[in-house]
N, C-alpha and C positions, 0 to 999 in steps of 0.2 A: 873479631877484629872484621872480617870481611864485612858483615852488617853496618858496622860503625864507619869503615871508610864507601860503601855505598851510602849512609846516612848524609856523613859529612858532605859528600857529591852532592846531593840531593839539596844540603840545606842552600848549597856551593850556586844551584842553579837557580832556587826558589828566591833567594837574596839576590840575583841579579836580574829578577822580574816585576820586583819590587815596585819600581815604577815612581812618582815624585811626590808618592802620600809623606808627611810632614809629619814628627815624631821628635816632641819634648817631654820634658822633664818639668817642664813649667806649670804651678797651679793654675796660670790663666792663660787664655789663648793667646798664642802668635800670631795672631794675622785678624780682622774683620772675622765675622761671623756670618754665616748668611739664614736671613730671619727666617727665609723660606723652610729651611731643614731643622729641625731639632735636633741639638747634641744630644750622644749616649752612649752610653757607659758600655765596651768591649772588652774583651778580654780571652787570653788564652790561657791553655792548660797541657803540658807534655807531662809524662814519666818516662823516665831513660832507665832501663834497666842493667843492671850490673851483669858480668856471664862469669862460673865459678873460677875459672883458671885466674882473673884478675883481681879477685875477689882474693885468690890463696898471694898469689904476688905480694898482695895488700898487706895482707896478715905478714908478710917475713918482711916487709917492708916496715910496717910498723914496730918490729921488735929492734931495730936498729934506729928509728927514727927519723926525723925529715915528713919535708910534705911530700904527700902522697899528688903528683901530678896525674896520676889516672883516673883522680872521685873531683878534680880543678877540672878536667876535660869532660866528665861526662855531666856536673851542674853545667858548664859551656853548652855544652849538646841540648839541653833541656832548655837551660833558658831562650838561646836563638828559636828552637823549635816553638817556644808557647808563645814568643813573640810573633815569628810569621803569622800563626793560628789566630794570634789577635787584628795583625794587619787584615791577610784575609777577609776576618769577619767586620770589620770598619768597612773593607771594598764593596761585598757586600751587600753591604748596606744602601752604597754611593757618598761616603763621607773621603775627604781626599785629606783630612789632618787628625792623627792623635796629641793630646795634653793632659797632662796629671799622668804619665806612664812610671806604675811602679811595678816592682818584681817581687817576688814571696817563694823564698825556696825550701825546702827539705827533702831529709834523706829518710825514705818510707823501709821498711822489712829489715835495719843494718842499722850500722854503726858508723859512720864515714867520718866520724871521726876519731876511731878506735876501733881494734880489728874483734869487735865481742864476738864470745863464743855462740851467736845464733846461729843455725842451719838456711834460713829463709835469703832469697837472695836482695841483695841489696838495689834500690833505687834511686835514683835524683829525681822528686818531682815541685816544678817550676811551674807560678800561677804570674801572669802579668795582664794588668786591668790599665784603662785607661777613657781618656774621656773623648770622641769621636765627634770631627764636627764636618762641617762644609765649605771652605775659605767661600770669603765674598767673591764674586768673579772680580773685583778692580785692587783685588788680595793677590790672584792667582802668580804672577810675578816676579814677587817680593822674596 
């Protein structure tokens, strides 16, 4: 619980420092591309592990049915972390926009949809990718 709270606090702090990078899930560019800077594929990946106590509580919850809010939060944290890593990569390469942003996620080591009898730890894994580009100077204020 303490580690989860620290991670959420870290995510909020990092998200507030993103700046004016433009993100879209459009397949094409949402602005004119700077021809002097070629486009590039950028990606981010994150794996967030579950803890034993929450896995036990999820097992009890699964007996009675219903949605597991814990696994929803676990995957949300993984998605946010992966997105921040992709943005950091794009910024380090000098880009200020990313289009065609796509997420892919999976659970590893367990069964997020059910309380399987596995003894290994559940992990939420998320991969995000996109096409990074530098906007043309005349498009920066759009």
